[in-house]
N, C-alpha and C positions, 0 to 999 in steps of 0.2 A: 486524318483530318487536319489536324491541328499542324504537324510536319509539313505538309505536303501546301500549305500559306504558307508559313514559314521561310520553305525553300525558296516558293514564287515570291515574295515579298524579298528574300536575301536575293535573286537573281535579279528583280527589279530596280534593285536599290544599287546596283553594280553596275548596268546598264545607265541605268539614268549617271551613276557617280562618271563613267565612262565616257559619254555623251557631253559632261560638263566640261571634263578633262581635253575632251578634243574641240569644245569652242573656245576654249582658252586659247590650249596652242596655236589653232588654225588663226586665230585674232592675233597673238603674237606676231607667228610668221606673216599675217597680211600686213602687218603696221610696219615688219620690219622691212619688207620687199617697198612698201612707200618710201621710208627714210629712203633706201636705196638710190630708188627713182631718181627721189630729190635729188640727191649726190649728185648725180651721172647729168643730173639739168645744170645744179651750179658748176659744174666742174667741166663741163662739155669744153670749154674754153685753155683750160689748163694746157703749161707745159706737158711733154710725154714724161719727161726727170721726175717734174712733181708730181704725176698722177702714179707712176712707182714708186715710187715715196709713200705716198698716199695709200697703195696697193700696201704693201709691205707694215705699212701702222697699220691697216685693217686686219690683215694674216696676225699679225703680232697678238692684238688684241682678244682673235680667234684663239691663243694657245694661249695666252691668259688665261682666259675663262676656263678653257677646258683642264689645272692645273690649280687656281683659288675658285675656291665653293661659295663665296662672298657676292662674286662677281656671276652666280648660277642662280641665285636665290634673290627673292625679294624685289624692293624699289631699285637697288642699284644693280639689280642683276638683269630688271627692264630695262635699266635707262644705260647699262654697257649694252645689252643686243643691237638697241635702238642705236646709239654714237656708231659700234662695228658695223652696222648697216650702213650708215652716213657714208663712214669713213670709205668701206668699198666703194661703194657710189661714187662717189669723189673720183678715186682711182681708177672708177670705169668710164668718167666721163668721156676723155676724149675719144675713146676708141668706142664706142657709144653714137660717138657725136658721128666720126666718120663714115659706120657704118647707117646712121638716118639718110645722110647726106649722099653717099657713092651707092649703098648697096640697101635700099631698106625692104627687100623680101627677104633678107637672110632674118633681119631682124624679125619680121611676122612669122617667118615659119619657124627658128628657135623658140620663140615666143610660145605656139600651137603646139609644138613638138615640147616644152618641156610644161604644160597646161595637160598635155594628152598621159604624158607618162610619169607624172604625180600622181597623178588620178588614179591611173591603172594601178600601177605599183602601190600607192595605198589603198586603193581597197582589196589587193591582194593580203598587204598584209594581216588587215583586219579580217580574212575570210578565211586565213590556213590556222589551223588547230594548233600546228607545230610551236614549239616556243621558240623564237627566233631570238633570245638574246645573249645567246653565247657569241655569235655571229659580231656581235655589236663592234665589241672590241678591235677584231683581227681587222673587219673591211673598212673603217674606222682608219685604221693607221697605212692600209692598201692605198686609201684617197690619199691621207696625205702624201704619203712616200709619193705617188703616182703626181700631183701639186707641187712638189718641190719640183721634179722633173720637168715636170710641162714650165718651171719658171726657168727653171736652169736652160733646156731646147729655146724658149723665148731670147733667152737672154744673151745665148753663146752662139746658136745655130741657124740659119739662114733657109735652109731647107722646108718646105712644106710638109714631105711626106712624115719626119716624124712626128712631126705635131698632133696630124691628122690621126695618128696610130695612139698617138698618148691621150687625147681629145675620146677618142674611141673608149679607150680605155676607162678614162673618168668618169664618164656618160655610164659606163653598166656600171661601175662599182657603185656610181653614187644612187642609180637608179634601186639598184638593190637594198642598197642602204636606206633609203628611202621605204621601202618593204620591212625592212628590222624595224626601223621607230616606229611605223604605226602599230607594229604586232607586240612592240614593247608596251606602248601605250596603254592596247586592249588589254593585256595580260597582266601587265605587273605597273603600270603609271598611276599615281596618285598629285595631289593639286602640287607636290614640293620637286616634281619632274617638271612642268609645266617649260620652264625658260630653257633649260638646257633639251630637252625634245625640239622645243620652239627653235634655237641655234643650231642645234641640228641637222633639222626640215630647210631650214633657209638656206645653210652653207650649200646643200644637196643639191636646192632648186638652183643656186647659182651656178654654178659646177656641171650641171645638166645644160643650163640655158647656155653658159658660154660654150663647150664642148657644142653643143650643136650649132652653134655661129660659127664657129669652127669649119664644124663639117660645110654647112649650109652653104658660106660667101664661096662669092666666086671670085 
């Protein structure tokens, strides 16, 4: 009887810990999205050249956080995440402003599709009993490679078909990475993982939104 009580208490503690970590991660993601939205508003009148420089700067900040441990923990890690989100938002400012002025339906569809995708894939990650942690690094590298290819296509090609194809690939890979991140959070996550998990989920959300925006635009 005592063993059963101890096991129940341990399960309850683990569930509470997971719920707390999920709350922390999603709070960080929500604030990061708010900073990105602020950046898109502030940067709506930037020139395309300036916006691209800021986008590359934000991309570089993401890469730095992947290799520098101090940028993934504590107050510095949180500040770095928000600064990165703001930089990405500034870089997207003219693009989002264009769609708001010329094709607002695409923005609405992309936002709705992103919300549905994140909800569905996040729930799947929590529900799956299989440990998906081994897939995290390969998927992350594939997404990174696809984003690099996408940037190259935007800079050096004019055809729409290659960009549409790579957008589909980025969407699928980012959705899968959302599942892996939420699965990792439930099975292995600790408070020390909150910032880098939030960063990964935030980046996947941005990738999904931009991929859908490319697919829904007229």
